ZAGUSE-140673 format. One record per residue (C-alpha): residue number from 1; x, y, z; residue in one letter. Coordinates in steps of 0.25 Angstrom, whole numbers, plus 2048, in hexadecimal, padded with zeros to 3 digits. Example, Ala and Ser with C-alpha at 12.3 -4.5 7.8 and 13.67 -1.06 7.14 Angstrom:
BEGIN
   pos     x     y     z   code
     1   831   7EE   81F      a
     2   837   7FC   81D      s
This chain:
BEGIN
   pos     x     y     z   code
     1   B1F   557   50E      m
     2   B2D   55A   513      v
     3   B38   556   50A      k
     4   B47   557   50A      h
     5   B50   55C   4FF      l
     6   B5F   55C   4FD      n
     7   B63   567   4F4      i
     8   B70   56A   4ED      i
     9   B72   577   4E6      i
    10   B7E   57A   4DD      t
    11   B83   587   4D7      g
    12   B87   594   4DE      r
    13   B80   590   4EB      v
    14   B8B   593   4F5      q
    15   B8E   5A2   4F9      g
    16   B81   5A7   4F5      v
    17   B79   5A5   502      f
    18   B72   599   4FD      f
    19   B71   592   50A      r
    20   B6C   59E   511      h
    21   B61   5A1   507      f
    22   B5D   592   506      s
    23   B5C   592   516      e
    24   B52   59E   514      r
    25   B4A   598   509      e
    26   B49   58B   511      a
    27   B44   592   51D      q
    28   B39   599   515      k
    29   B35   58C   50F      l
    30   B36   584   51C      d
    31   B41   57B   517      i
    32   B4A   574   521      k
    33   B58   56F   51E      g
    34   B66   574   51B      l
    35   B6F   57B   510      v
    36   B7E   57A   50F      k
    37   B89   57D   505      n
    38   B90   571   4FF      l
    39   B9F   571   4FD      p
    40   B9D   570   4EE      d
    41   B96   57E   4ED      g
    42   B88   578   4ED      s
    43   B7D   57A   4F7      l
    44   B76   56E   4FF      y
    45   B68   570   505      i
    46   B5F   566   50C      e
    47   B51   56B   50D      a
    48   B44   566   513      e
    49   B36   56B   512      g
    50   B29   56A   50B      e
    51   B2A   566   4FD      k
    52   B24   574   4F8      e
    53   B2E   57B   500      n
    54   B3A   573   4FC      l
    55   B36   575   4ED      d
    56   B36   584   4F0      k
    57   B44   583   4F7      f
    58   B49   57B   4EC      t
    59   B44   585   4E2      k
    60   B4B   590   4EA      w
    61   B58   588   4EA      c
    62   B58   587   4DB      k
    63   B5A   597   4DB      k
    64   B61   599   4E8      g
    65   B65   5A7   4EE      p
    66   B68   5B3   4E5      k
    67   B77   5B0   4E2      f
    68   B76   5A0   4E1      a
    69   B77   59A   4D4      k
    70   B71   58C   4D4      i
    71   B77   582   4CA      e
    72   B70   575   4CF      q
    73   B66   571   4DA      i
    74   B64   562   4DE      k
    75   B5A   55D   4E7      t
    76   B57   550   4ED      s
    77   B4C   54B   4F7      e
    78   B52   544   504      t
    79   B4C   540   511      p
    80   B47   54A   51B      i
    81   B51   54E   526      k
    82   B48   557   52E      n
    83   B50   564   52E      y
    84   B4A   56E   538      n
    85   B50   57A   531      k
    86   B58   57F   525      f
    87   B66   581   528      s
    88   B73   586   521      i
    89   B7F   57D   523      i
């Protein structure tokens, strides 16, 4: 069953190629949606996919790429938007 998650990640998540690596991870897991930097230094992700793949993606987000330092991750389930790819904004 396809689900939609909004994910906000705080910590050292900008300037460490987090968006690039999250796009790569999303493609591996057949996750659609978007990722963008927010003005407050956090990262915002909308992710749609099968629950099992979203669980794997969220687990990856808790670690992030090599130079990231995750302080907090918040997820919320919202209605599906039917993305057709994963984009960096």
